[in-house]
C-alpha positions as CSV (number, residue, x, y, z in Angstrom):
1,M,140.4,-29.5,6.6
2,K,137.4,-30.5,4.4
3,E,135.7,-28.3,7.0
4,N,137.4,-25.2,7.2
5,Y,136.9,-25.5,3.7
6,F,133.7,-26.0,3.8
7,L,133.4,-22.5,6.7
8,I,135.4,-20.4,4.4
9,G,133.7,-21.5,1.1
10,L,130.2,-20.7,3.3
11,L,132.1,-17.2,4.3
12,V,132.6,-16.1,0.6
13,L,129.7,-16.6,-0.5
14,F,128.2,-14.6,2.5
15,F,130.6,-12.0,1.8
16,L,129.3,-12.1,-2.2
17,S,126.0,-11.8,-1.5
18,C,126.0,-9.6,1.2
19,D,128.7,-7.5,-1.7
20,Q,125.3,-8.1,-4.5
21,Q,123.2,-6.6,-2.4
22,K,124.7,-3.4,-1.8
23,E,124.5,-2.3,-5.8
24,P,120.5,-0.6,-5.9
25,V,117.7,-1.0,-8.2
26,F,116.8,1.9,-9.5
27,K,113.6,2.7,-10.5
28,S,112.0,6.3,-12.3
29,E,110.7,7.6,-9.1
30,D,113.9,7.4,-7.6
31,L,115.7,10.0,-9.5
32,A,115.4,13.7,-8.2
33,L,116.8,15.9,-11.5
34,I,116.5,19.2,-12.0
35,P,115.8,20.5,-13.8
36,Q,114.8,17.4,-15.7
37,P,116.3,16.9,-18.6
38,Q,115.1,16.8,-22.3
39,K,114.9,13.4,-23.0
40,L,115.9,10.4,-19.9
41,T,115.9,6.8,-20.6
42,L,116.2,4.3,-17.8
43,N,117.8,1.8,-18.6
44,P,118.2,-1.4,-15.6
45,G,121.7,-1.6,-14.0
46,S,124.4,1.1,-12.2
47,F,127.3,2.3,-12.6
48,Q,129.9,2.9,-9.4
49,F,132.3,5.3,-8.9
50,T,135.0,3.5,-7.5
51,E,138.4,4.9,-5.5
52,A,140.1,3.7,-9.3
53,T,137.8,5.7,-11.9
54,V,139.4,7.4,-14.1
55,F,138.5,10.8,-16.5
56,V,139.3,10.2,-19.6
57,I,139.1,13.7,-21.1
58,S,141.5,16.4,-23.0
59,D,144.1,18.3,-21.4
60,S,142.1,22.1,-22.7
61,L,139.1,20.1,-20.8
62,Q,140.3,19.1,-17.8
63,S,139.3,22.1,-15.7
64,V,135.6,21.8,-16.0
65,T,136.3,18.2,-14.1
66,T,137.7,20.6,-11.2
67,A,134.8,21.1,-8.7
68,F,133.2,17.3,-9.9
69,R,136.0,15.3,-8.8
70,N,136.7,17.6,-5.4
71,K,133.4,16.3,-4.2
72,F,135.1,12.5,-4.0
73,K,137.8,13.9,-2.0
74,S,135.8,16.1,0.1
75,S,133.4,12.9,0.9
76,A,135.7,9.3,0.0
77,G,138.8,11.2,0.4
78,W,139.3,9.5,-3.4
79,N,142.1,11.9,-5.9
80,L,140.0,10.5,-8.8
81,E,142.8,9.9,-11.9
82,I,142.5,11.7,-15.2
83,Q,144.4,10.3,-18.2
84,Q,144.1,10.1,-22.2
85,Q,143.3,6.8,-23.0
86,A,140.2,5.2,-21.9
87,P,141.1,1.8,-19.3
88,A,138.6,-1.0,-20.2
89,A,135.9,-0.2,-17.2
90,N,135.1,2.4,-15.4
91,Y,135.8,5.5,-16.8
92,V,134.4,8.2,-17.2
93,Q,134.7,9.9,-21.3
94,F,134.6,13.2,-22.5
95,T,134.1,13.3,-26.2
96,V,134.0,16.8,-28.5
97,D,130.6,16.8,-31.1
98,K,130.7,19.6,-33.0
99,N,126.8,18.2,-33.5
100,L,125.5,19.8,-30.6
101,K,124.8,23.0,-29.6
102,T,126.7,25.3,-27.2
103,E,124.8,24.2,-24.2
104,A,124.0,20.8,-25.0
105,Y,124.9,17.5,-23.8
106,S,124.3,13.8,-24.1
107,L,124.9,11.3,-21.2
108,T,124.9,7.7,-21.4
109,V,125.7,5.2,-18.2
110,T,126.3,1.9,-18.7
111,S,127.8,-0.6,-15.7
112,E,131.2,-0.5,-17.1
113,F,131.8,3.5,-18.3
114,I,130.1,6.4,-18.2
115,D,130.2,8.4,-22.2
116,I,129.4,12.2,-21.8
117,K,129.2,14.3,-25.4
118,A,129.0,18.1,-25.9
119,A,130.4,21.0,-27.7
120,S,131.3,23.4,-25.5
121,S,133.2,23.1,-21.9
122,A,129.2,24.4,-20.5
123,G,127.5,21.3,-22.2
124,F,130.4,19.1,-20.1
125,R,129.6,20.7,-16.5
126,Y,125.9,20.4,-17.5
127,A,126.3,16.8,-17.6
128,L,128.1,17.0,-14.9
129,E,126.1,18.4,-12.7
130,T,123.3,15.9,-14.0
131,L,125.9,13.0,-12.7
132,R,126.2,14.9,-9.4
133,Q,122.6,15.0,-8.9
134,L,121.7,11.2,-9.5
135,L,124.5,10.0,-6.7
136,P,123.3,10.1,-3.4
137,V,123.4,13.2,-0.8
138,H,126.2,12.0,0.9
139,I,128.3,13.1,-2.1
140,E,127.7,16.7,-0.7
141,Q,129.2,15.8,2.5
142,K,132.4,17.9,3.5
143,Q,134.0,15.4,5.6
144,V,135.3,11.3,4.3
145,G,132.1,9.0,4.9
146,E,130.8,5.9,2.8
147,K,132.9,4.7,0.4
148,D,131.6,2.2,-1.2
149,S,127.8,3.5,-2.4
150,F,128.1,6.0,-5.3
151,Y,125.8,4.3,-7.6
152,I,124.2,5.9,-10.0
153,P,121.4,4.5,-13.0
154,N,122.4,3.1,-16.2
155,L,120.5,5.3,-18.6
156,A,120.4,8.0,-21.5
157,I,120.0,11.4,-21.4
158,E,119.7,14.2,-24.4
159,D,119.6,17.4,-23.1
160,A,120.0,21.1,-23.6
161,P,118.4,24.3,-22.3
162,C,115.5,26.2,-23.7
163,F,116.6,29.7,-23.2
164,K,119.6,31.2,-23.2
165,W,119.5,33.3,-19.8
166,R,118.4,31.5,-17.3
167,G,120.0,33.7,-13.9
168,L,119.9,35.6,-10.7
169,M,120.2,38.8,-9.7
170,L,121.2,39.5,-6.4
171,D,121.1,43.2,-4.5
172,V,124.4,44.0,-2.4
173,S,123.6,47.0,-2.5
174,R,121.0,47.8,0.1
175,H,122.6,44.7,2.8
176,F,125.5,44.2,1.5
177,F,127.1,39.9,1.5
178,E,130.8,39.2,1.4
179,K,132.6,37.4,-1.0
180,D,132.1,34.0,0.3
181,Y,128.4,34.0,0.2
182,I,128.7,35.0,-3.6
183,L,130.7,32.2,-4.3
184,K,128.6,29.6,-2.7
185,T,125.7,31.4,-4.0
186,I,127.5,31.0,-7.8
187,D,128.0,26.8,-6.7
188,R,124.2,26.6,-6.0
189,L,123.0,27.9,-9.5
190,A,125.6,25.8,-11.3
191,M,124.2,23.3,-9.2
192,L,120.6,23.8,-11.2
193,K,122.1,24.8,-14.6
194,M,121.6,28.6,-14.1
195,N,124.3,30.4,-15.8
196,T,123.8,33.9,-14.7
197,L,124.5,35.9,-12.0
198,H,123.1,39.9,-12.1
199,L,124.9,41.7,-9.4
200,H,123.2,44.8,-8.4
201,L,126.6,47.1,-7.1
202,V,125.0,50.4,-7.1
203,D,122.3,52.3,-5.5
204,D,121.2,55.4,-3.3
205,Q,122.2,52.7,-0.1
206,G,125.4,51.8,-0.9
207,W,128.5,52.1,-3.2
208,R,129.6,48.0,-3.5
209,I,132.8,48.1,-5.9
210,E,135.9,49.8,-5.5
211,I,137.0,52.4,-8.1
212,K,140.2,54.0,-7.8
213,K,139.7,57.0,-9.8
214,Y,137.0,58.0,-7.5
215,P,138.0,56.6,-4.0
216,K,135.0,58.2,-1.9
217,L,133.1,55.7,-3.8
218,T,133.8,53.9,-1.2
219,E,135.2,55.7,1.8
220,V,131.9,57.4,2.0
221,G,129.3,55.7,-0.8
222,A,129.5,52.1,0.7
223,F,128.6,52.9,4.4
224,R,125.8,54.3,6.1
225,V,124.6,55.6,9.7
226,N,123.6,52.4,11.3
227,Q,119.9,52.0,11.8
228,E,119.3,48.2,10.9
229,D,117.3,48.2,14.4
230,K,114.1,50.6,12.6
231,H,112.2,48.8,9.7
232,W,113.5,50.2,6.2
233,N,111.1,52.3,5.4
234,A,111.1,54.0,9.4
235,R,114.6,55.0,9.1
236,S,115.4,59.3,9.5
237,E,117.3,60.7,7.3
238,N,121.0,61.1,7.6
239,N,123.5,64.2,7.4
240,S,126.2,64.1,4.8
241,D,128.8,64.8,8.1
242,E,127.1,61.7,10.2
243,N,129.6,58.8,10.4
244,G,128.2,55.8,8.2
245,T,129.4,52.6,10.0
246,Y,126.9,50.3,8.2
247,G,127.8,48.8,4.5
248,G,131.0,47.0,2.7
249,F,132.4,46.6,-0.6
250,Y,134.4,44.4,-3.3
251,T,138.0,45.4,-4.0
252,Q,138.6,45.0,-7.5
253,E,140.8,41.9,-6.7
254,D,137.0,40.3,-4.9
255,I,135.8,40.9,-8.2
256,K,138.5,39.6,-10.0
257,E,138.3,36.2,-7.5
258,I,134.9,35.7,-7.6
259,V,134.6,36.0,-11.3
260,A,137.1,34.1,-11.9
261,Y,135.3,31.1,-9.4
262,A,132.0,31.8,-11.9
263,T,133.1,31.7,-15.0
264,Q,134.9,28.3,-13.4
265,R,132.0,27.3,-12.8
266,G,129.8,28.3,-16.4
267,I,128.3,31.6,-14.9
268,T,128.6,34.8,-15.9
269,V,128.3,37.9,-14.3
270,V,126.7,40.5,-14.9
271,P,127.6,43.8,-13.1
272,E,125.1,46.5,-13.1
273,I,125.9,50.2,-12.0
274,E,123.0,52.7,-11.8
275,M,121.9,55.7,-13.3
276,P,120.5,58.4,-13.5
277,A,118.4,56.9,-9.9
278,H,119.6,55.1,-7.0
279,V,122.8,57.2,-7.2
280,M,122.5,58.7,-3.7
281,S,125.4,56.7,-2.3
282,A,127.6,58.2,-6.3
283,I,126.4,61.2,-4.8
284,A,126.5,61.3,-1.4
285,S,130.7,61.0,-2.3
286,Y,131.1,63.9,-5.2
287,P,128.1,66.4,-4.5
288,F,129.3,67.6,-7.8
289,L,127.1,64.9,-9.9
290,S,123.7,65.8,-9.5
291,C,122.1,69.4,-10.2
292,T,121.7,70.8,-7.2
293,Q,125.5,69.6,-5.7
294,Q,124.1,69.7,-2.6
295,S,126.2,67.5,0.0
296,I,123.8,64.5,1.2
297,G,124.3,61.6,3.6
298,V,124.4,58.1,2.2
299,P,120.6,57.0,2.7
300,S,120.3,54.5,5.5
301,G,116.9,53.2,4.7
302,G,114.0,53.6,1.9
303,V,113.6,56.9,-0.5
304,W,111.2,57.4,-2.4
305,P,110.4,59.7,-4.8
306,I,113.9,59.6,-5.7
307,T,114.8,63.1,-6.7
308,E,118.4,63.4,-6.0
309,I,119.6,61.6,-9.4
310,Y,122.4,62.4,-11.9
311,C,122.7,65.7,-13.7
312,P,123.1,64.5,-17.2
313,G,122.7,68.5,-18.2
314,K,127.2,68.6,-16.8
315,E,129.6,67.1,-19.1
316,T,131.3,66.3,-15.6
317,T,128.7,63.8,-15.6
318,F,129.6,61.7,-18.8
319,K,133.1,61.9,-18.2
320,F,132.3,60.3,-14.3
321,L,130.5,57.7,-15.5
322,E,132.8,57.0,-18.5
323,E,135.7,56.3,-16.3
324,V,134.0,54.5,-13.8
325,L,133.0,51.8,-16.4
326,S,136.3,51.9,-17.8
327,E,137.8,50.2,-14.6
328,V,134.3,48.3,-14.2
329,M,134.1,46.9,-18.1
330,P,138.2,45.0,-17.5
331,L,136.8,43.2,-14.8
332,F,133.5,41.3,-15.9
333,P,134.0,39.3,-19.5
334,S,130.4,39.7,-19.3
335,K,129.2,41.6,-23.0
336,Y,126.4,42.8,-20.7
337,I,126.5,45.5,-19.1
338,H,123.3,46.7,-17.0
339,V,123.1,50.8,-16.2
340,G,119.8,50.6,-14.2
341,G,117.4,53.3,-15.8
342,D,114.1,52.8,-13.1
343,E,112.6,55.6,-11.3
344,A,114.2,58.6,-12.5
345,T,111.9,61.8,-10.7
346,K,112.9,63.8,-12.7
347,T,112.0,66.8,-11.0
348,N,115.5,68.9,-10.7
349,W,115.8,67.6,-14.3
350,E,113.3,70.4,-15.3
351,T,114.6,73.6,-12.9
352,C,118.3,72.6,-13.9
353,P,120.0,75.6,-16.1
354,D,122.2,72.4,-17.4
355,C,119.9,70.6,-17.6
356,Q,117.3,72.7,-20.1
357,R,120.6,74.4,-21.2
358,R,120.6,70.9,-22.8
359,M,117.6,69.6,-23.9
360,K,117.2,73.5,-26.1
361,E,120.8,72.1,-28.0
362,E,119.6,68.5,-28.2
363,H,116.3,69.4,-29.2
364,L,114.6,67.4,-26.4
365,V,110.6,67.9,-26.0
366,D,111.0,67.0,-22.5
367,T,112.6,64.7,-19.5
368,D,111.4,61.8,-20.7
369,E,114.0,62.3,-23.8
370,L,116.8,63.5,-21.6
371,Q,116.6,60.8,-19.8
372,S,116.6,58.7,-23.8
373,Y,119.4,61.0,-24.5
374,F,121.3,60.2,-21.2
375,M,120.7,56.5,-22.0
376,K,122.4,56.8,-25.7
377,R,124.7,58.3,-24.5
378,M,125.7,55.4,-22.6
379,E,124.8,53.1,-25.1
380,Q,127.5,54.3,-27.4
381,F,130.2,54.3,-25.1
382,L,129.7,50.8,-24.1
383,E,128.9,49.8,-27.3
384,A,132.6,51.5,-28.2
385,N,134.0,48.9,-25.7
386,D,132.5,45.9,-27.5
387,K,129.6,45.6,-24.6
388,V,126.0,45.6,-24.5
389,L,123.9,47.8,-22.9
390,I,121.0,46.7,-20.7
391,G,118.2,48.5,-18.3
392,W,115.3,48.2,-16.7
393,D,111.8,48.9,-19.2
394,E,111.5,52.4,-17.9
395,I,114.7,53.1,-20.8
396,L,111.9,52.2,-23.0
397,E,110.1,56.6,-22.2
398,G,111.1,58.8,-24.2
399,G,113.4,56.2,-26.9
400,L,115.1,53.1,-26.8
401,P,119.0,53.6,-27.5
402,P,119.6,51.1,-30.8
403,S,121.0,48.3,-29.6
404,A,120.2,48.2,-25.7
405,T,118.5,45.0,-24.3
406,V,115.8,45.6,-21.8
407,M,115.0,43.8,-19.0
408,S,111.6,44.2,-18.1
409,W,110.4,43.8,-14.7
410,R,107.1,46.0,-14.4
411,G,104.8,42.7,-15.6
412,T,105.7,41.7,-19.2
413,K,104.6,44.3,-21.4
414,G,108.0,46.6,-21.6
415,G,109.3,43.4,-23.0
416,W,106.9,42.5,-25.4
417,E,106.9,45.9,-26.6
418,A,110.6,45.7,-27.5
419,S,110.8,42.7,-29.0
420,K,108.7,44.1,-30.7
421,A,111.1,46.8,-31.9
422,G,113.9,44.0,-32.5
423,H,115.7,44.2,-29.2
424,D,116.1,41.7,-27.3
425,V,114.6,40.9,-24.0
426,I,114.7,39.6,-20.8
427,M,111.6,38.9,-18.6
428,T,111.9,39.4,-15.2
429,P,108.5,40.8,-13.8
430,E,107.8,41.4,-10.3
431,N,104.7,38.7,-10.5
432,P,106.5,36.1,-10.4
433,M,110.4,36.8,-10.5
434,Y,110.5,38.8,-7.3
435,F,112.3,36.9,-4.8
436,N,111.7,39.7,-1.9
437,F,107.9,39.2,-2.1
438,Y,106.9,36.5,0.3
439,Q,106.1,33.2,-0.7
440,G,104.0,32.2,1.8
441,N,101.2,33.7,4.0
442,P,102.7,36.6,5.5
443,D,101.5,36.5,8.6
444,V,103.7,33.8,9.7
445,E,107.0,34.3,7.0
446,P,109.8,36.9,7.8
447,L,109.3,40.3,6.7
448,A,109.3,40.8,3.0
449,F,108.1,43.0,0.7
450,D,104.3,43.1,0.5
451,A,102.9,41.0,-2.2
452,M,102.9,37.2,-2.8
453,N,105.2,34.4,-5.3
454,T,105.0,31.8,-4.5
455,L,107.2,28.4,-5.4
456,E,103.7,27.1,-7.8
457,Q,103.3,31.1,-9.3
458,V,107.5,30.7,-10.4
459,Y,106.8,27.2,-11.5
460,D,104.1,28.2,-14.5
461,F,105.7,31.2,-15.3
462,S,106.8,31.5,-18.5
463,P,109.0,34.3,-20.5
464,V,107.8,34.2,-23.6
465,I,104.2,36.0,-23.8
466,D,100.9,33.7,-26.4
467,S,100.6,36.9,-28.5
468,M,104.0,37.5,-29.3
469,S,105.3,36.7,-32.6
470,V,108.1,33.9,-34.0
471,S,110.0,36.9,-34.4
472,Q,109.4,38.8,-31.1
473,K,110.0,35.0,-29.6
474,N,113.4,34.8,-30.4
475,H,114.2,38.0,-29.0
476,V,113.3,36.8,-25.4
477,L,116.6,35.7,-24.0
478,G,115.5,33.9,-21.4
479,A,114.6,35.3,-17.6
480,Q,116.2,35.5,-14.1
481,A,114.7,36.1,-10.7
482,N,115.6,39.4,-8.2
483,L,116.1,38.7,-5.0
484,W,115.5,42.9,-3.9
485,S,117.6,43.2,0.0
486,E,115.5,45.9,1.6
487,Y,114.8,43.1,4.2
488,I,117.1,40.7,3.3
489,T,119.7,41.4,5.7
490,T,121.2,38.1,6.2
491,Q,123.1,35.1,4.2
492,D,120.5,32.8,6.3
493,D,117.1,35.6,5.1
494,S,118.8,35.4,1.2
495,E,119.1,31.4,1.5
496,Y,115.6,31.6,2.6
497,M,113.8,33.3,0.0
498,I,116.0,31.9,-3.4
499,F,114.9,28.2,-2.3
500,P,113.2,26.5,-3.1
501,R,112.0,29.1,-6.1
502,I,114.8,28.9,-8.2
503,T,114.3,25.5,-8.2
504,A,111.4,26.0,-10.2
505,L,112.2,28.9,-12.0
506,A,115.8,26.6,-13.3
507,E,113.2,24.0,-14.6
508,V,111.4,26.6,-16.0
509,L,114.2,28.2,-18.1
510,W,115.6,24.3,-19.1
511,S,113.0,22.6,-19.6
512,A,110.0,25.3,-20.8
513,N,107.2,23.8,-22.4
514,S,108.3,20.5,-21.6
515,K,108.8,20.3,-18.4
516,P,107.1,17.6,-16.6
517,G,104.3,19.6,-14.7
518,W,103.9,20.8,-10.8
519,E,102.8,17.4,-9.2
520,D,106.4,16.0,-11.1
521,Y,108.4,18.7,-9.9
522,T,107.3,18.7,-6.5
523,S,107.7,15.3,-6.4
524,R,111.4,15.2,-7.4
525,L,111.4,18.5,-5.2
526,Q,111.0,16.4,-1.8
527,R,113.6,14.1,-3.4
528,F,116.0,16.4,-3.7
529,L,116.0,19.0,-0.2
530,P,118.0,16.7,1.7
531,R,120.8,17.5,-1.0
532,L,120.0,21.2,0.2
533,D,120.3,19.8,4.1
534,A,123.6,18.5,3.1
535,L,124.6,21.1,1.6
536,G,123.8,23.5,4.5
537,V,120.7,26.0,2.6
538,N,118.8,27.5,5.1
539,Y,115.7,27.0,2.7
540,S,112.1,28.1,3.1
541,R,109.4,25.0,3.5
542,S,106.7,27.2,3.3
543,V,105.0,25.1,0.1
544,Y,104.1,22.7,3.4
545,N,102.4,25.1,5.2
546,V,98.5,24.4,5.8
547,E,96.4,27.4,4.7
548,A,92.5,27.7,6.2
549,T,89.9,29.4,4.0
550,A,86.0,29.6,4.8
551,E,82.8,30.9,3.9
552,R,79.5,31.4,5.8
553,D,77.8,28.4,5.3
554,T,73.9,28.8,4.4
555,V,72.7,26.1,4.6
556,F,73.7,24.6,8.8
557,G,74.4,28.1,9.6
558,G,78.4,28.7,11.0
559,I,81.6,28.7,8.7
560,R,82.8,25.8,6.1
561,L,86.9,25.4,6.8
562,A,88.3,24.0,3.8
563,L,92.6,22.7,4.4
564,A,94.9,23.0,1.9
565,S,98.6,22.9,1.4
566,E,100.7,24.5,-2.2
567,M,102.4,20.5,-2.0
568,P,100.0,18.1,-4.1
569,Q,99.1,15.1,-2.3
570,A,100.1,16.3,0.8
571,S,99.1,15.0,4.2
572,V,96.7,17.5,5.9
573,L,95.8,16.4,9.6
574,Y,94.4,18.8,12.3
575,A,92.8,19.2,14.9
576,L,89.9,21.3,17.6
577,D,89.9,23.1,20.3
578,N,92.0,21.0,23.3
579,E,92.9,18.0,20.8
580,E,96.7,17.3,20.4
581,L,98.2,17.7,17.1
582,N,100.0,15.0,15.8
583,A,100.6,11.7,14.2
584,N,97.6,10.8,15.3
585,A,95.5,13.4,14.4
586,K,92.6,14.1,12.0
587,V,93.3,13.0,8.7
588,Y,91.5,16.4,6.3
589,N,89.6,15.2,3.2
590,E,86.9,17.1,2.5
591,P,85.3,21.1,3.9
592,F,83.8,20.7,7.5
593,T,81.7,23.4,9.2
594,I,82.5,25.5,13.2
595,D,78.9,26.6,14.0
596,S,80.9,28.3,17.7
597,T,84.1,29.7,18.4
598,T,86.7,27.3,18.0
599,T,90.6,27.4,17.9
600,L,92.3,24.8,14.4
601,T,95.9,23.8,14.0
602,A,96.9,22.0,11.4
603,A,99.9,20.5,9.6
604,V,101.6,18.7,6.8
605,F,102.8,15.7,8.5
606,E,105.7,13.5,6.7
607,N,107.6,10.8,8.6
608,G,105.4,11.2,11.9
609,A,106.8,15.2,12.2
610,P,105.3,18.1,10.6
611,A,106.9,19.1,7.5
612,G,106.2,23.1,7.4
613,R,104.6,25.4,9.7
614,V,102.2,24.4,12.3
615,L,98.7,26.2,11.3
616,S,97.1,27.9,14.9
617,K,94.0,30.1,14.4
618,T,91.2,31.0,15.8
619,F,87.5,31.6,14.8
620,N,85.6,34.2,17.5
621,F,81.7,33.7,16.9
622,H,81.0,36.8,18.4
623,K,77.3,38.8,19.2
624,A,77.8,40.5,16.1
625,A,78.7,37.2,13.3
626,G,76.3,37.4,10.9
627,A,74.5,40.2,12.0
628,T,73.7,42.9,9.1
629,V,75.9,46.1,8.8
630,T,75.1,49.9,6.9
631,L,77.9,50.7,5.4
632,V,77.8,54.8,5.0
633,E,80.3,55.3,3.1
634,Q,81.3,53.4,0.7
635,P,85.2,51.6,0.5
636,H,87.4,51.8,-2.4
637,R,86.0,50.0,-5.6
638,N,89.4,47.7,-5.1
639,Y,88.7,46.5,-1.3
640,R,85.1,45.6,-1.4
641,G,85.0,42.0,-0.3
642,A,81.4,40.9,0.3
643,G,80.4,43.6,1.5
644,G,79.4,44.7,5.2
645,A,79.0,40.9,5.6
646,T,83.1,40.7,5.4
647,L,83.2,42.9,8.6
648,V,80.9,40.1,10.6
649,N,82.0,37.1,9.6
650,V,84.2,35.8,11.7
651,L,87.1,35.3,9.2
652,R,90.3,37.3,9.8
653,G,92.5,39.2,7.6
654,S,96.3,38.5,6.9
655,K,98.8,40.9,6.3
656,N,98.2,40.0,2.9
657,F,95.3,43.1,1.8
658,H,94.3,41.3,-1.1
659,D,93.1,38.4,0.2
660,G,89.8,39.3,0.6
661,Q,88.7,39.5,3.7
662,W,89.8,43.3,4.3
663,L,87.7,46.3,3.5
664,G,89.3,50.0,2.5
665,W,88.8,53.5,2.7
666,L,90.5,55.7,1.3
667,A,90.8,59.2,3.1
668,T,87.1,59.2,4.4
669,P,86.4,58.3,7.8
670,V,83.9,55.6,8.3
671,T,80.8,55.0,10.1
672,L,79.2,51.6,10.4
673,L,75.6,51.0,11.6
674,I,75.4,47.7,13.2
675,D,72.0,45.7,13.6
676,L,72.5,42.2,16.0
677,N,68.5,41.2,14.8
678,E,68.0,41.1,18.4
679,V,68.6,42.9,21.8
680,K,72.2,41.7,23.3
681,E,74.5,42.3,25.9
682,F,77.7,43.4,25.8
683,S,80.9,45.3,27.1
684,K,83.2,45.8,24.5
685,V,83.6,46.8,20.5
686,R,86.8,45.4,19.0
687,I,87.7,46.5,16.4
688,G,90.4,44.6,13.7
689,V,92.7,47.0,11.6
690,L,95.9,46.9,9.5
691,E,98.7,49.9,9.7
692,N,101.5,49.3,6.6
693,Q,102.7,53.2,5.7
694,G,105.0,51.9,3.1
695,A,101.4,50.6,1.6
696,G,99.6,53.9,2.3
697,I,97.9,52.1,5.1
698,Y,97.7,54.2,8.2
699,F,95.9,53.0,11.9
700,P,92.8,55.6,12.3
701,S,93.4,58.1,14.8
702,D,89.4,58.1,16.9
703,F,87.3,55.7,17.0
704,K,83.5,56.0,19.3
705,V,81.1,53.7,19.4
706,S,77.4,54.5,20.3
707,V,74.2,52.5,21.1
708,S,70.9,52.5,20.0
709,K,67.1,51.0,20.8
710,D,65.5,52.3,17.8
711,S,68.0,52.5,15.2
712,I,67.8,56.9,15.2
713,N,68.5,57.9,17.9
714,Y,72.7,56.9,19.7
715,A,73.9,57.1,22.6
716,T,77.9,56.8,22.8
717,V,79.4,54.5,25.3
718,G,82.7,54.0,24.8
719,Q,85.8,55.9,22.7
720,L,89.4,55.2,22.0
721,E,92.1,57.2,20.8
722,H,95.3,56.4,18.7
723,L,98.2,58.0,18.5
724,F,100.4,58.1,15.4
725,K,103.7,55.9,15.3
726,A,106.2,55.7,13.0
727,N,105.5,51.9,11.6
728,G,107.4,50.5,8.6
729,A,106.3,47.4,9.4
730,S,103.0,45.7,8.2
731,T,101.5,45.0,11.5
732,L,97.2,43.4,12.4
733,K,96.1,44.9,15.2
734,T,92.7,44.5,17.4
735,F,91.8,48.1,18.8
736,T,89.4,47.5,22.0
737,V,86.6,50.3,22.6
738,D,85.1,49.5,26.3
739,T,81.7,50.2,26.3
740,K,81.5,48.9,29.7
741,V,77.9,46.6,30.3
742,Q,75.1,47.5,27.5
743,K,72.0,45.7,26.2
744,A,71.3,47.0,22.6
745,Q,70.3,45.6,18.9
746,F,72.0,48.6,17.4
747,I,75.8,49.7,17.4
748,K,76.9,52.6,15.5
749,V,81.1,52.4,14.9
750,E,82.7,55.5,13.6
751,I,86.2,56.0,12.7
752,T,88.3,58.6,12.0
753,T,91.4,58.1,9.2
754,Y,94.4,59.9,10.0
755,I,95.7,62.0,7.9
756,P,99.8,62.7,7.9
757,E,101.2,65.8,7.3
758,N,101.2,67.1,3.9
759,K,100.2,63.3,2.3
760,R,96.8,62.4,1.0
761,G,95.5,59.2,0.0
762,V,95.4,57.4,3.3
763,F,93.7,54.2,3.4
764,T,91.5,52.7,6.4
765,F,91.9,49.4,6.3
766,L,89.5,47.2,8.7
767,D,88.6,43.2,8.8
768,E,86.7,42.3,11.3
769,I,84.1,44.5,14.1
770,L,83.7,41.8,17.4
771,V,81.1,42.5,20.2
772,E,82.2,40.9,23.1
């Protein structure tokens, strides 16, 4: 028997030992909190959530725990209980502390209990989101899994946001997103302690909210002719009698559900009902709203300029808008209603008898003042209903409504001016707050607007301008990211553009000037990304992509390549030509020189595999590389690169035509004289060209190549004609002119610019002339 007792004792010790080993030891580098709390102290030990953990909270606050407790129900099958009195241990206690600011909280974690203090439900929610991020990633899973590893570190946090407005705008008009995706987005904003979701419900291409008094707004205005197979800017105009089949809208019951769901998670939903422009969907539904009263179709794609806008000369327009807003306002508890106010081309107002009569009656000197009159009337109506008008910064033009709040999108100047005049402002400048811009190299990223806002640029943003006075700074409510959806057609596309950039913005707005810095943030982001994986978020990994920059090596000849990733301290591996890019490839440490045609592959590696896209790029040392190029017509001052040398430096441009590798000529033919410095044999000349019709950049219509032995007398040896095609995409193309076999030192390349009918100001962009 003694032997059996001895064996049992050993087994007990063994299992106790195993159990003790399960408790982790936490270090500060193990934490992945985003946004970073204002003050955090890590202490020894840990607290373990178990099936017996209880929440000690008053009846009035119990709903704030629902989403958090449901995480345990989904991932562990536990129904964690709520009670009024604290047990001896293993509990989470909620204490109201009115000395704290509205959104502030304090969080104390010990081995026996967790104590949360806050002044409001918002503070308690943020504390729970912090606890959520401290828990292992498998808390996010939807099926029951591990149950015995829900440890969090002992710590003390004192936390509060720096800015009141921490928002994201979703454009659901250009492309409609179902209610379920809106609810998912609300969950993810709440996780990051964001507090505002701005829904862009109205635009030319779709009216997305049910208005019972005006049913045609959704019967007609919510649907357009399906041209989704074409690029946004290459879609044809629709007739008013064409049947729209692409689109959708939210019923008022949908809106109530969205708002209730958001409210439970501490998110305010702000509606935007555009006016006076971006309203062709409304005019297609009710033509009396425009100056011309002509029937139009709901556009399927881009419209510019926007001339079909509301008529402020007719009282019926204001009656319509007031009745629309009277149905909108009760659906949204938000004190703010966004009314747009941007990009109105007022040419119809200038000839409209009703508008001209209105201007005369109101003593308005121009149509800018007429727009100001329009906005002031809408502000008075909203103010009478205890709402505050928000508009894009164009509402500054002609005079600002007295109590309006301004969203500054054309840079931060509008925000500066509005705050100077005593108005509240929300900073949302295109750079870097437009998340419909590329976040990585446009050559490998999904289609986006032709501009760049990287993750690091978002993280470096501040809503406050140094030149602001203290009073002005107090008027800055915060900032928001805007995701315009011209090119965002699916939920996956939307998530890809939002994440991880929204995590950077969350830290900017919560932590502001006390944020720990780019390297600290990205190290936490790396540990945070598995949580997004667990949530099924289709986030971008562009921050891991490798970019190659190059310059002529004037000492050794050839070109000098530098490799870099946006992710600090990333391990970049590379291979040349036929070498295999794998975990054993060369480690990049410093720039290196190549002097012959070379194919480079490179990637950031983590755990033996590429963490982002693999870069593959060929540097072609053609026969004109390093030649002397004379530009007969000088390029535009904004696109001169390094002069003629840019066209023979072996470096190709990207779809980002501001990358320094493009020369751009405005509305002029292009003549290039190339001196190869010696007689060389070649059979073709290839010209690298960019087309971006939306930006006014077109492929040329004709290429002609001539050769000379004396640089004076030239003979044509090849010509190529290009026929125009509508193209809404940004496109890189290398045109090849077959010259047959030639021996020459001097080459003339003549390029005829394509000029579309009724259009001036067309650019021709070239990046390289290759002689082969």
